[in-house]
NUTOR-715080 format. One line per 3 residues: number of its first residue (from 1); for each residue x, y, z of C-alpha. Coordinates in Angstrom, 1 decimal. Layout:
<sites>
NUM = X,Y,Z; ... .
</sites>
This chain:
<sites>
1 = 0.0,0.0,-0.2; 1.6,3.2,-1.0; 0.2,6.1,1.1 .
4 = 0.9,9.7,0.0; 0.5,12.4,3.0; 0.4,16.3,3.1 .
7 = -0.8,18.4,5.9; -1.1,22.2,6.7; -1.5,23.5,10.1 .
10 = -5.3,24.8,10.8; -3.8,27.4,13.2; -1.3,30.1,11.3 .
13 = 1.9,30.6,12.5; 2.5,27.3,14.8; 5.8,28.5,15.7 .
16 = 5.5,32.1,16.6; 2.2,31.6,18.4; 3.5,28.7,20.4 .
19 = 6.3,30.9,22.0; 3.7,33.7,22.6; 1.3,31.4,24.3 .
22 = 4.4,30.1,26.7; 5.3,33.6,27.2; 1.5,34.4,28.2 .
25 = 1.4,31.1,30.7; 4.3,32.4,32.9; 2.6,36.3,32.7 .
28 = -0.2,34.8,33.9; 1.2,32.8,36.7; 3.3,35.7,37.7 .
31 = 0.1,37.9,37.8; -1.9,35.8,40.5; 1.0,34.7,42.7 .
34 = 0.9,35.4,46.2; 4.0,34.5,48.1; 3.0,35.0,52.0 .
37 = 6.7,35.1,54.0; 4.6,34.2,57.2; 3.8,31.0,55.6 .
40 = 6.7,29.5,54.1; 7.4,25.9,54.0; 10.4,23.9,53.1 .
43 = 9.0,23.1,49.6; 8.9,26.8,48.7; 6.2,29.6,49.0 .
46 = 2.4,29.1,49.4; 1.0,30.1,46.1; -2.6,30.5,45.4 .
49 = -4.8,32.3,42.2; -7.2,34.6,43.8; -10.5,36.2,41.7 .
52 = -9.9,39.7,40.3; -11.3,41.4,43.6; -14.7,42.2,41.7 .
55 = -15.6,38.5,41.8; -14.2,37.6,38.3; -12.7,34.5,37.7 .
58 = -8.8,34.3,36.6; -8.0,33.7,32.9; -7.9,30.1,31.7 .
61 = -4.2,29.4,30.3; -4.3,28.9,26.7; -1.4,25.8,26.9 .
64 = 1.0,24.5,24.3; -1.6,22.6,21.9; -2.5,23.4,18.6 .
67 = -4.9,22.1,16.2; -3.4,20.1,13.1; -5.6,19.2,9.9 .
70 = -4.3,16.6,7.3; -5.2,14.6,4.3; -4.1,11.3,4.0 .
73 = -4.1,9.5,0.7; -4.0,5.6,0.1; -2.8,4.4,-3.4 .
76 = -3.4,8.0,-4.2; -6.8,8.2,-3.3; -8.1,9.9,-0.5 .
79 = -8.1,7.4,2.4; -11.5,6.4,4.2; -11.5,4.3,7.6 .
82 = -9.6,4.5,11.0; -5.7,5.1,11.4; -3.1,5.2,13.9 .
85 = -1.1,8.4,13.4; 2.5,9.6,15.1; 4.2,12.6,15.2 .
88 = 7.6,13.8,16.3; 8.8,17.5,16.3; 12.7,18.0,15.0 .
91 = 14.7,20.9,14.7; 16.4,19.9,11.2; 15.1,18.6,7.9 .
94 = 16.9,15.4,8.0; 18.5,13.9,11.2; 18.5,16.7,14.0 .
97 = 17.6,16.8,17.6; 13.9,15.5,18.4; 11.9,18.3,20.4 .
100 = 9.6,17.3,23.0; 7.5,14.4,23.3; 6.0,11.7,20.9 .
103 = 2.4,12.2,19.9; 0.7,9.3,19.4; -2.8,9.2,18.3 .
106 = -4.9,6.0,17.7; -7.9,5.2,16.1; -8.4,8.8,14.2 .
109 = -11.2,8.8,11.8; -10.6,9.6,8.5; -13.2,10.6,6.0 .
112 = -12.7,11.8,2.2; -8.8,11.5,3.4; -9.4,14.2,5.9 .
115 = -9.0,14.2,9.6; -8.3,17.3,12.5; -6.5,16.3,15.8 .
118 = -5.0,18.4,18.5; -1.0,18.2,18.8; 0.9,18.9,22.1 .
121 = 4.8,18.8,22.3; 5.1,20.6,25.7; 6.4,23.5,27.1 .
124 = 9.4,25.2,25.3; 8.8,23.0,21.9; 8.5,26.2,20.0 .
127 = 11.3,28.3,21.3; 11.9,30.5,17.7; 14.0,28.1,15.7 .
130 = 12.5,26.2,12.8; 10.8,23.1,13.3; 10.0,20.2,11.2 .
133 = 7.3,17.7,11.5; 7.9,13.8,11.4; 4.9,11.8,10.4 .
136 = 4.1,8.2,10.7; 1.1,6.0,9.9; -0.4,3.0,10.3 .
139 = -4.2,1.1,9.6; -5.5,1.1,13.1; -4.7,-1.5,15.5 .
142 = -2.5,-3.0,12.9; 0.9,-3.7,11.5; 3.9,-1.4,11.8 .
145 = 4.2,2.7,11.6; 5.2,3.7,8.3; 7.3,6.9,8.3 .
148 = 6.7,9.4,5.7; 8.9,11.5,3.6; 10.2,14.3,3.8 .
151 = 9.3,15.9,7.1; 6.8,18.6,7.0; 8.4,22.1,7.8 .
154 = 6.2,24.3,9.9; 6.4,27.6,8.8; 4.7,31.1,11.1 .
157 = 1.7,32.7,9.5; 2.2,36.6,8.4; -0.3,37.6,11.5 .
160 = 2.0,35.9,14.5; 5.2,37.4,12.5; 3.8,40.9,13.2 .
163 = 4.0,40.4,17.2; 5.8,43.9,17.6; 9.4,44.2,19.2 .
166 = 8.7,40.5,20.2; 12.8,38.8,19.4; 13.5,35.4,20.0 .
169 = 17.0,33.4,19.4; 16.5,29.4,20.6; 20.4,29.3,19.8 .
172 = 21.2,31.3,22.7; 18.3,31.0,24.8; 17.2,34.6,24.5 .
175 = 14.0,36.6,24.6; 13.8,40.3,23.7; 11.2,42.9,23.9 .
178 = 12.0,46.2,22.0; 15.9,44.6,21.0; 17.3,41.8,19.6 .
181 = 20.2,41.4,21.1; 21.8,40.3,24.8; 23.2,43.2,27.4 .
184 = 25.6,40.5,28.6; 26.4,36.7,27.6; 24.0,35.4,30.7 .
187 = 20.7,37.4,29.6; 17.9,35.3,28.7; 15.3,37.9,28.7 .
190 = 15.4,41.8,28.3; 13.5,44.7,27.8; 14.2,48.2,26.2 .
193 = 12.4,51.1,25.8; 12.9,53.0,22.8; 12.1,56.6,24.0 .
196 = 13.4,60.0,24.7; 15.2,61.6,27.6; 13.8,61.8,30.9 .
199 = 11.0,59.4,30.1; 10.3,56.2,32.1; 11.0,53.0,30.5 .
202 = 10.3,49.5,31.8; 7.8,47.2,32.6; 4.9,46.3,35.9 .
205 = 4.4,43.1,37.7; 0.6,44.0,38.5; -2.1,42.1,40.8 .
208 = -5.8,42.2,40.0; -6.4,42.5,43.6; -5.6,46.0,45.0 .
211 = -4.5,44.2,48.6; -2.4,41.8,46.5; 1.5,41.5,46.8 .
214 = 3.1,41.9,43.3; 6.7,40.5,43.1; 9.6,39.8,41.4 .
217 = 11.4,36.6,42.4; 14.9,34.8,42.1; 15.0,30.7,42.0 .
220 = 18.4,28.6,41.2; 17.7,24.9,40.1; 13.7,25.1,40.6 .
223 = 13.8,26.2,44.3; 12.7,29.9,45.2; 15.8,31.6,46.9 .
226 = 14.6,35.3,47.4; 11.9,38.0,45.6; 11.3,41.4,46.3 .
229 = 7.5,42.6,46.7; 4.9,45.6,47.4; 3.4,44.5,51.0 .
232 = 0.0,46.0,51.3; -0.9,47.9,54.2; -1.9,45.9,57.3 .
235 = -4.4,47.7,59.8; -4.7,44.9,61.9; -0.7,45.4,62.8 .
238 = -0.9,48.5,62.2; 1.9,48.5,59.3; 1.9,50.7,56.3 .
241 = 2.4,49.9,52.7; 6.0,49.1,52.1; 8.5,47.6,49.5 .
244 = 10.3,44.4,51.0; 12.8,42.1,50.2; 12.8,38.2,51.0 .
247 = 15.8,36.4,51.6; 15.2,33.7,54.3; 13.0,36.1,55.7 .
250 = 12.3,39.9,55.3; 15.6,41.3,55.6; 14.8,45.3,54.2 .
253 = 11.7,47.1,54.4; 11.0,50.7,52.4; 7.6,51.9,54.1 .
256 = 5.4,54.2,52.3; 5.9,56.6,55.0; 9.6,57.1,54.6 .
259 = 12.7,55.7,56.1; 14.4,52.2,55.7; 14.4,49.5,58.1 .
262 = 17.0,46.8,58.1; 16.9,43.3,59.7; 16.3,41.1,61.8 .
265 = 19.9,39.8,61.0; 22.1,36.9,63.0; 25.1,39.2,63.0 .
268 = 25.5,43.1,61.8; 22.4,44.7,60.0; 24.5,47.1,58.0 .
271 = 27.9,46.7,57.0; 29.6,49.4,55.1; 33.3,48.9,54.0 .
274 = 35.6,50.1,51.3; 34.1,53.5,50.9; 36.4,55.5,48.9 .
277 = 34.9,59.1,50.0; 35.5,60.6,53.8; 32.6,59.1,55.3 .
280 = 31.0,55.7,55.7; 27.4,57.3,56.7; 26.7,61.1,56.3 .
283 = 23.4,62.0,58.1; 21.8,65.8,56.5; 19.0,67.6,57.4 .
286 = 17.2,65.7,60.5; 14.2,67.5,62.4; 15.7,66.3,65.6 .
289 = 17.8,63.5,66.1; 20.6,62.4,63.5; 20.4,59.0,65.1 .
292 = 18.5,57.5,67.8; 19.4,54.0,69.3; 17.1,52.0,70.8 .
295 = 13.3,52.8,72.2; 12.1,51.1,75.1; 11.5,48.0,75.9 .
298 = 14.0,47.5,72.5; 17.4,48.8,74.0; 20.9,47.3,72.9 .
301 = 23.5,46.9,75.4; 25.9,49.3,73.5; 24.9,52.7,72.0 .
304 = 28.2,53.0,70.1; 30.8,50.0,70.2; 34.4,50.1,68.8 .
307 = 35.8,46.7,69.1; 39.8,46.3,69.8; 42.1,47.6,68.8 .
310 = 39.8,50.5,68.0; 40.1,53.5,65.4; 43.3,55.1,64.2 .
313 = 42.9,58.5,65.8; 39.7,59.5,67.6; 36.8,57.1,68.6 .
316 = 34.2,60.4,69.5; 35.0,63.5,67.7; 31.8,65.5,68.6 .
319 = 31.3,69.3,67.8; 28.7,71.5,68.4; 27.4,74.8,66.2 .
322 = 26.1,76.2,69.9; 27.9,79.6,70.4; 28.7,78.6,73.9 .
325 = 29.8,75.0,73.5; 27.1,73.4,75.3; 27.2,70.6,74.5 .
328 = 29.8,68.6,72.6; 28.7,65.5,74.6; 25.9,65.4,77.3 .
331 = 24.5,62.4,79.4; 23.1,62.4,83.0; 24.8,58.9,83.6 .
334 = 28.6,58.6,84.5; 31.2,58.4,81.9; 34.1,56.0,82.3 .
337 = 37.5,56.3,81.0; 38.7,59.9,82.1; 36.2,59.1,84.3 .
340 = 33.4,62.4,84.6; 30.2,61.8,86.5; 27.5,64.3,86.6 .
343 = 28.7,65.6,90.0; 32.3,64.5,90.1; 35.3,63.9,88.4 .
346 = 37.0,60.2,89.3; 40.5,58.3,88.2; 41.1,54.9,88.1 .
349 = 43.6,53.5,91.0; 44.5,50.1,92.5; 44.4,49.1,96.0 .
352 = 48.5,48.5,97.5; 48.2,47.7,101.3; 46.7,45.7,103.9 .
355 = 43.6,47.2,104.6; 40.4,46.6,102.5; 38.8,49.8,101.1 .
358 = 35.2,50.7,100.7; 33.3,53.9,99.4; 34.1,56.9,101.1 .
361 = 37.2,56.0,102.6; 39.7,58.6,102.2; 43.2,57.6,100.6 .
364 = 46.3,58.1,100.4; 49.2,57.7,97.7; 51.2,54.8,98.0 .
367 = 53.2,54.3,94.7; 52.7,54.2,90.9; 51.7,50.6,89.4 .
370 = 50.8,49.0,85.9; 48.3,50.1,83.5; 45.1,48.8,82.9 .
373 = 45.3,46.1,80.0; 44.9,47.6,76.8; 46.6,51.1,78.1 .
376 = 49.6,52.7,78.5; 49.2,55.1,81.3; 50.2,53.9,84.6 .
379 = 48.1,54.1,87.4; 48.2,55.6,90.9; 48.6,52.8,93.9 .
382 = 46.8,54.0,97.1; 45.9,52.6,100.4; 43.9,54.2,103.6 .
385 = 45.1,58.0,104.7; 45.9,58.2,108.2; 48.9,59.6,110.7 .
388 = 51.1,57.1,109.0; 50.1,57.3,105.4; 50.0,61.2,104.4 .
391 = 49.4,62.4,100.7; 45.6,62.3,100.3; 44.5,61.6,96.9 .
394 = 41.1,61.6,96.4; 38.0,59.1,98.0; 37.0,55.9,97.0 .
397 = 33.7,56.0,94.8; 33.7,52.1,94.3; 35.3,48.9,93.8 .
400 = 35.9,48.3,90.2; 36.7,44.6,88.5; 38.4,44.0,85.1 .
403 = 36.1,41.6,83.5; 34.0,40.2,80.5; 31.6,43.5,79.5 .
406 = 28.1,42.6,79.4; 26.6,41.1,76.0; 30.6,40.7,74.3 .
409 = 31.1,37.0,75.6; 31.5,35.9,72.3; 34.0,38.7,71.4 .
412 = 35.9,38.2,74.9; 35.9,41.9,75.3; 36.3,43.4,78.8 .
415 = 35.7,46.7,80.6; 36.2,47.9,84.1; 33.0,48.0,85.7 .
418 = 31.8,49.2,89.3; 30.6,46.6,91.5; 29.6,46.6,95.5 .
421 = 32.0,45.2,98.2; 35.2,46.2,99.4; 38.3,46.7,97.4 .
424 = 41.5,44.5,98.5; 45.0,44.8,97.6; 45.8,44.5,93.9 .
427 = 41.7,45.7,93.2; 40.9,48.4,91.3; 39.0,51.4,92.5 .
430 = 37.7,54.4,91.3; 38.6,57.6,92.8; 36.6,61.0,93.4 .
433 = 39.1,63.6,92.7; 37.0,66.7,92.0; 33.3,67.0,93.1 .
436 = 30.6,65.1,95.6; 31.5,62.3,97.6; 29.8,60.6,100.6 .
439 = 33.2,60.6,103.0; 33.4,58.5,105.8; 33.7,60.6,109.2 .
442 = 35.4,59.9,112.5; 32.9,58.7,115.1; 31.8,61.1,117.4 .
445 = 33.4,64.5,115.5; 31.3,67.4,115.1; 31.2,68.3,111.3 .
448 = 29.2,71.7,110.5; 28.1,72.6,107.2; 31.0,74.4,105.5 .
451 = 33.5,73.0,107.5; 36.8,72.2,105.7; 37.9,68.8,106.6 .
454 = 41.0,66.5,106.6; 42.2,63.2,107.3; 41.3,61.9,110.9 .
457 = 43.4,59.7,113.0; 41.2,56.4,112.3; 42.1,55.3,108.8 .
460 = 40.2,56.2,106.1; 38.1,58.8,107.9; 38.0,62.6,108.1 .
463 = 37.2,65.3,110.9; 36.7,68.6,110.7; 40.0,70.9,110.5 .
466 = 41.2,72.3,114.0; 41.1,75.7,114.8; 42.9,78.0,117.5 .
469 = 42.7,81.3,118.4; 45.9,83.4,117.9; 45.8,87.2,119.4 .
472 = 42.0,86.9,119.1; 42.2,85.5,115.2; 40.9,82.1,114.3 .
475 = 43.9,80.1,112.7; 43.4,76.7,111.1; 46.0,73.9,111.6 .
478 = 48.3,73.4,108.5; 46.7,69.9,107.5; 46.0,69.0,103.9 .
481 = 42.0,69.6,103.2; 39.9,66.8,101.5; 37.3,69.0,100.8 .
484 = 34.2,71.1,102.2; 31.3,69.5,103.9; 28.2,70.3,102.4 .
487 = 25.8,69.2,105.1; 26.7,69.1,108.8; 27.2,65.4,110.1 .
490 = 24.2,63.9,111.3; 24.0,62.3,114.7; 25.7,59.0,114.8 .
493 = 25.9,59.2,110.7; 29.0,57.1,109.3; 29.3,59.6,105.9 .
496 = 29.2,63.4,105.3; 28.5,64.8,102.1; 31.7,66.8,101.1 .
499 = 32.9,68.7,98.0; 36.3,67.3,97.4; 39.0,69.7,96.3 .
502 = 42.1,68.0,97.7; 44.0,71.3,98.6 .
</sites>
């Protein structure tokens, strides 16, 4: 039996149209996808297709199949009966590579030589390159397939070829809108706006629902990795509309109300490196605070932290535009280093003697010792002041310890920290050298407000400076003055408030 087979596609422009349908299917999926970062699962984002806000159902995807009509002749005459047909798609007229799946259609009714079927070689079968259709036929349920030659070349119809500004090049896996060339060697899809200066050019990703989350995503090897999306306002939180970046969690937010929010992060929320300009961060034109760190109850351990070995010049260099210079640095809390408190100035010293020191003790010089670790400035050595220990240098404010700073356990950073309790030989102490201190007073001594005080016979305590009358004039003893009593010592009190001056 000799068979002559000729066929023409019923739908014009199979190749170009199928490529367009594949693109349309992708765009339809993007328009309806709604990734919810709060509902992430190991297999990927939860994706749902929603209606168009007004109750309209989503459009049905056209798919990748097309209708094919052919004519079968048996012995030179139009065939009649039932036949099995087999179709294969190739990228060459002879040999070449098969594209997509083999389509076998059994028991096709052929009348007067004519038949109509639907062929579907799968997504990506028509990528813009030339295609040839290989056809085999056999009488229904009998014998083997007979391959018909030559292969049928599928050509684009004029209407399909008029798709404006859409270019495909299957040989390099590239699709372009507005251009037929790549910007770089790895580009697979590109868009170009041919316009005038100062005009926008690009594309929009849209959701039909006004509260939808339009997104642009990134994936590798079939798995989602990251995406950026527009998050609708959420009155339940409340949270304004924002643009967000998702990478194993929301890492960046730009609210519609302005500003920038970074985090959460497991380490550093913001790292600025390799800047070629003078400043890493420059803050201009703020209504109030250039930087605000923390807001109750979310308060960090350290407002500003400069790890060792520190910066090469100044760790902090504040200036003010105030004509009076108030204040380059202002705080109502203690400042440790130089050490300046709101009511007093202190220095760090080290105990050198058999007697334990406690807050309020007057101390005398006992020598000079090694600096605090990491410093180059040597520290004063001190002991209880008394008749056998002259040379008063200050009043103990607190015992201090050199240990791991709170919250810096991982880095191992240490700092001097004030603690309760007595300081013993070798311990650090903070000494008030100027300003207000509660000083231990000699038991049974009367100290009036405004009286100058000096070291008492009991080690570490003070008494009022003694005066005598000489020729009717009061004359004070020549002992070293610790300071001036700010209040009278209450009966039985162990301390008296003194403005330390060390004269």
